[in-house]
Structure formats: structure tokens, C-alpha cells
N, C-alpha and C positions, 0 to 999 in steps of 0.2 A: 882895833878903832877910828870908826868912824866920824872922820872932823865932824861936826857944828853945822857947820855951814852946811857938806854935802845934806846930813838932815833931814837942814830944812830945806832942801830948795829939793828933797824929792818928797818931798809929803807935798809942795804945794806941789806937783805934779798929782799923785796919787791920790789929791783926798779927793779934787775936781774931780776925777777919771769916776771913784767905788759912787760916789753922789752920781753922778750919770750914770752908770750899769745903774744903782737902785729904784730911779726914774726911770729910766727902759724896764727892766719889769715889773714898776707896777706898772707899768698902760699896758701891759702885753694881758686881752684876753685870760681871766680863768678859766685857765679849764677842769671842765667840767671830769667828775674822776669817774671813771666804769662800773655802774652799777650789778649787780647779779643777785641772780632772782634763781631761789633752787624749785623747780614742783614737775610731780611729775605723770607718772602716767601712761596711758596708749601712747604709739606712734607717730596718731590720726594726733590727738591727743596734743601731744610734744609741737610739731610742725605749722598746729595752727596757733597754738604761742610766740610759735618765734617766730612766725606771721601780725600778731599784736604785737610782739614789740618790739618788728622794726616799723610800724606805726607808730607806735611811741614815741620810737628815735625822732624821729621823719617831726613830730610835731613839741615837741623838747626840744631836740637836739640834743640829750641823752642817750648815751650810749649802757647799750645794758647788755649785757653774756648773759644766759640764761643754763641754768644747770640741771640738768637733768639728770632729775631722781629715779631711778625705778619703776615699775609696773606697782608692786610688793608694798603693806602702808609702813611694814614691820623696822625695812631697808631704808623705807621715806624716813620714817621716825631715827634710825642710829643716826643715819647721815648727819641730820642733823644735831643730832644733841653730842654730834664727837665734835663740828668745834664751836658749836655754843662755848660746850663744856672749858672749853679750850684757851678762850677771853677771843676769840680769830675772830676779826673784825667781819669776814666770809661765811658763809651769804647774807645780800644787807636785809633781802626783801625774801618769804616763804611759804607755802604757803604747809596748812597741816590742816592734820586730821582734827575732832573737835575735843577729841575725846583725850590727847597732847597736848588738847591747850591748860590747864589744873597745871602741871608737871613744868610747862617751862614759861606761866607767868611765877607758880609758886621759886623758880627758880632762880627770876627776876631777868630772863635771860629778853623780854618784848619789850622793846620801846611804847609805853606811855602815850595815846591821844587824844586823847579828852583835846587836849589847851587846841593843836592839833585844826580837830573839829571845828573845831569852838572859832578860830581865826580864819579857816577855808566859805564858811556857812556852812562845812558839813553836812544837816539834817539824820540826829538819831530812827527818827523818827522814819528816813523811808527806807528804812529797815526791816523785817520782823521783830518787833519790840522783846517779844520773847525771847527769842536767838541770841540774843546781844546781853540780855540781861542774865540767863544761867546760862551761858557758853563765854559770850563775850568781855568779860564783863569781876573784873580780879582786889576783891578789895580793897570795889568805889573803883576803879578805877579801869577803861577803856582802852583795855591794853589786845585789839585783834578787832577784824573787822566781815562777814558772812560771805562770801561770796560765792559759792553751789551750797544748797540746801540737798537735808534727805529724808528722812521718812516712811513709813512703817504702812505699805498700803493694800487696800483685800484689791483682786488681779477673780473680777471673774467670767464665764461664761453666758455671755447678757441668753445668744441662744440654746441652750441645754434649762435655763429658768422657763421663758418663754415655752418651748417646746414642754414640764414638767407639768404647766400650768404653774409655777412660784411665783410669789411673789419681791420682786427687786430681791440685794442684797439682804442678807443677814442684818436682823439687826443688834443680835444676840447669839453668842456664838452656841447656844441651844438649840440659835433653828438655826446654824452651822452645819451641826450634826445631824439635823436634821434632817436636814435639804440635803449634806450630802448624801448618807443613806439612802432617801426612795434614791435623784436621779445614779450614782454608785449603783444597787443591784440594778436598775434597768440594763446602764450603762454596760455594765460588763457583759451581759449576756454578745455583745458584738466587741465586746475591749478587756480580751482580761487587761489587762498592764494600768486601766484603767481607777481613779483613786479621787475618794470628795474633797482630800485637802494636801497640798501638799509646803513648808513653811524650811521655811534654817532648825536641826534639827542636833549638827552633827559641832564637836568637839570645838570651837570659833566660836569667837565675841557678835557673830549674828545668833548668833544661840543665846548672847543677852542681849539680844533686842527683843528676841523676838519672847523670851521667856518676862521682859520684864512689856509690854504692852498688855499682853494678858493679864502678869499678873496687875498690872496700875489701873487695869478698868475692872476691878471687881477693888480696890482701893488699894492695896499693893502698889507692892516693886522696890528693891533694893535704895532703902531709907538710910539717908546719915541725915543723926542732932547731935552736934556740940562732941565730935567725936568720935559717937557710939554708932556702928556699919549694925544696923538689924535686917535679917534677914528670912530669919526661920518664924513668922507670924505668919496667923487662921489664914490672912487670903492669898500668905506664896504657896503656903499648899496646896494651898483648891488652886490654883492654875497652875503647878505641877505638878500636879495630880490627875488634873486634865488632859496635860501636852503628852503627859503620860500612858490614858486611859485615851487617845485619839488612836495611839496607836495600834495599846495593846489589848483594848477593852473593845473601839469603836469599830477601828483597826478601819478609817477613814482616809490613816494619815503611812503608808508605806516605813515596811518594816528599813527600807533603810536611809530612816530622818535620819538617826543615833550617827549616822556611820558617815556617812555623802554626801548627805541631802545640805548643801552651802547654794553662794544666792543664783550658781548660771545651775547647776542641777534641777535647784528649785524649776525655774524659767526653763528647760529645759521639753521638762519632764509637760509644764504646761502647758508647752507651747508645740509641743506635738501632740494633743488633742486630746488628755491622759487624762486629768482632772476639771476638779468642779472650779473652785477654788484652789487662789496661790495664793502666799503673806510673803512679798518682795518690795524692792523699791523705783523709783519710779523709772532707773535708767530701764525694766524690762517693756513701756509702752510704746518702744517706739521697734524694738523686737517683736514684739507681738502683736505693729502693726507690717507688719514690712512687707515688699514684697515676698512670695511663695512662704510664709508662716501658713501650715495650719488652719490657724484659730483667726487668721487679720479676716476686720469689721463684723467682729465672735466675741469682742471682749470688753468687756467696760470698766471699772477706778470704783471705790468708794474709799470708808473709811471704816477699819477695820470696827470688829461686833465686844460688844463690849455684856460683864457679866451683869445680873437683874439692878435696877441702884448707880451702877457703872459707868460709867460713860466712855470713850472709844478716847483711846488713849495711842498716840504713833512717837517711838521711840527719834527722838534728834542725832541723826548724824550728816555730812557732809566736809566741806572745807574750812578753812576760813587762812586771813590773812593778815600778816604780823612783817611787822623791823624788829628789824635785830640792835638790841639800847646797848650793844658794842659797835653799828655799823659807825664805821666813821663819816655816809655821806648824808647825815639820816634827811638834811631837806632833798635832794635828792630821790630818794628810800620812797618820799612820803610822796611824794608826786608820781614816782609809778604808782602806789598802793594804788591813792587817788586813779587816775587812771583805770586800774583795776577794780575799783567793782562801779561804776565810772554808772549811767542806764548804760552807755551806749556799749559797751564793752560788753556789760552782763549780756546783755538783748543779743551783742557779737556769741555770746558763750553759748545764749541759749537754742539759738537756732541752728547753730553751724553745728555741735557739737550733745542739745540736747539737755544743757544744765541746767542747774535747777536755779533761776535769779536767787541768790541774801533779795535783792530790794525785792519787798513787797509792791512798788506803784506799780513794777515791770508784771507783775501778772494784773492788768490793766493794761495795755495795751493791746491796739484792738489787731497792727496787722502776727503778733505771737503769737491771738487766740486764732486769728482764723491758720495762724501756720501747726502749732499749742494746744488745739481745744479741750484735752486732755489738765493746762491749768487753771482757769477758770477752778476744776477740783483739788488743786494741788496749794491753793492760797486756802484755803476753811482750813488745810488737815495741818498746815504748815503753823498758825495761829496757837492750836496746841500743839506743841510739841515738847515729847519729856526729856532732859540729857539723862545721858548712864553720873551717879556718886560724879558728883566734881571735884577729885581729888589729885594733890600729886602721885601718886602709888598706884596709880590708879590699871599702870598694864599686868603687877602686882594681885592683886585685887582682882582681874577677869578671869586669869589665869585656872584663879583656884575655884571662884564661882563656875567656872563651862563644867572644868572633872565635874564638878561634882553636878552640879545639871543631868549632868549627858551621863558621869552615871544614874541616876531616879529612872533615867527616859532611858533605858538599855535593864534595865532588871536588874541594875546588879548591890541598889540601895533605897530604902525607901523611898520617898518625897521626904517626911518630914526628919528622917533620917540622915537626908542628902545635903539641906538647909543645916543643917545647926551644926552641923561640923565644916560648912560654910562660912555660918560665923564664928565661930569659934576660931578657926586658921582665919579669918577676915582683921580681924578683934587684936592676931594676934600680928598682926599687919603694920595695922596701927597704932600698936602700939608703940612699937618703935617707932612709929615717923613724932609722935608723945612732945612736947618741949617734954620736960626738968626742971 
């Protein structure tokens, strides 16, 4: 046993030492935790993100590690779902495809942003309000912000319309058919590979975007009301019949539309000079206008056509930024998120990468419009974007609809039969997620 006197002597020595130690520790500057930011894309995009994060580091003193994800969207989603489902703190901040937002929000993986927006004085009004309301809000709570906004557009050969005396881009789908038939018949005298209209009809997500734009422009679309999903409706049957007829009846779209036509196949066909009209995303503009492009300075863009009594519709696409609810550095994460959606950063992403900003106020920037004049027309299109069904299980629904739509385009099933089968299958999926 240690004598009481010795214990007292030791206490007199140890306790002041502990107090001094705690004081010194408390006086040390708090070390910011290193953030992890997950983003994918092409090598040039990732290199620019590294540059932007270096600038953020110098301005804020916060270290950020870039978690490089692949270009493939499905692989990127899976690369986020695994750590989020496991409750891991990293990544702290990440970009999400708009169609993932419902799943991520319903799974409670996203940190609410409303209070921080108010505290920091960042107004929601600088963003496209329709995008915020239809995509970034879940159960009334803001959970993400748009970084890159996408929407379907109609590209057209301005020189060919002028050559054949046709007045501007078509306003209706019937006009598109008429213009295509006239120009295609003449152009094939010298170019047998020429088609009137190229669009995305292969069995993948792009087919749903194309179908939705045509269907909704005539009062249809994939509708979700009170948990019920409606697909087999008269406007949707007309839209799918119209798409099928473009290939098999009017023959103004190539037979490969339902086998291989995705974004790049469509862009390349149009850019080689083999089409009058093209449905594609805004990214194609820079490539069409690039050095060596056969259609450079011959192209213009317009809103997509519509059916009589309908209105033009563009499918909402793009990437949104959010903070993990499990992040252990939420204050620092918010600073990074605000930097990503800032006017300065969004402008750099537009000028360097051609990204369409999520901020509406940038579409009035004079420097931006001088460099990217087509942005003036994008703003009006982006004010009327339509999201795909906002469902936590959308990826499963999408897989079913893609397959059924493609079967109708290929002639394997009549449009009404394909839509009826799709509706039955997606309703079965929905029932599995309904609360008991």
C-alpha cells in the first residue's frame, strides 16, 4: 500500500500538470477535418475540379480530397450508395444525378439545407425555381442544389431550311415530319445516308427522356398520383405510335434508332451532315460548333416541337450537390457546397467545361453570353423543365419502361400493349414500397 503522504505529494505534482496540459491543448488552433468530395466525369472535368478545389483550399484553409468516380452514371450511383447505406462519414459532399435525388432523400442520406441557406443569405431565387421545387425539395425540405442543369433541345440545320424555303424551326411535330420528308427526299439525291430526324431510341434512360417530352407535349407523360403510376393513357399511346411511325412509317428516322441510337450516336450522325433535325442535350452545341465540324455555323437550336394545343416540354437532367447527413464536418461541408454553387464557380464551370449553370442569374451575364450566345435561349427552355417520376425506386421503374418502349419501337409489341404491360409491372413495383 502506498503511504497517504506519498499520494498527496504525487497529486500535488500531477494535478497542476494535467491542468496545464489541458490548457495548452485548448489553446491549440482547431484543425479542420479533411473533406471528401465525390465527383465523376471525363479526365478534363476531374482535372478542373482539382483546380477548383485548390482554389477553395487557398481561400478557406479547408483541405478537400477529390474522390474520383467513373464516367458511367450507374457506377457513380453505386459508388455513393454503398458508403451512405453503411453509415460512413465519407464522402462529405457529392454530386448526384437528378434521378437519384428521390432515393437519396427518402433514405435520409441528405443533410437539410434550408436553415443554412437562410443563415448565409443565399437566396433560392438565384436558381431555377421549377428545378428547386420539383427535384431538390423532399417533403418540403431543401436537400440539394443544382450545379449543372440539362434539358432536351431541338438542333436544326439552319442552312438547309433556308435552302428549301422552309420558315424557321418546326413548332409542331406534324411540321417536323413535313419538313423532314421534303428535305430528306432532296438531300438523298447526293447523300443516301441522310435522315430527317435523329433521336435517342435505344433501350436506356435516354429513351424515357425522349418519350416523356413527346408525350407531355400532348398532355401525357408518366404520371404519379397518390402512389398510383399511370402510363397506359391515350396521349401516351399517341406519343409512342408517333415515335414508332418516325422509324417505320415515315422513315425519317434511321432503323438503328431503337438499337444503337444514344446521345453520341445521334450527335455524330447530325454532325456528319446526315440529318436535318436532332434531339439532344445542350452539350452537343460546342461540338457541333467546334473546329473541323462539318456543320459548324450551319446549326441553330430551338425548343422541342409539340402536338396541337400542347406546349413544348424538355426533360430535366443534370447534376445536383448535397451534403451527407452522416458527415462529421457539416460546417466545412456547407462552405464547400456554397463555393460549388457560387456565381464565380458556376461561371467558371460554364466557360471552361460548357456546363449549364444551375443558377438562373448567370444566363444574363454579358461575358457568358458573349462566349456562349446560345445560353440566352437555354434560359427559357430551363424555365419549363419536366422531371422524370420522382420516386425512390425510380431506377427499377425506369428499367421496366425502357424495355417496353423499346419493344414497341422495334415492332415486337403494339404501343398500347407495351404501355399496358409497363403500367402493370411498375404498379407491382410500387406496391412493394407502399406502407402496410
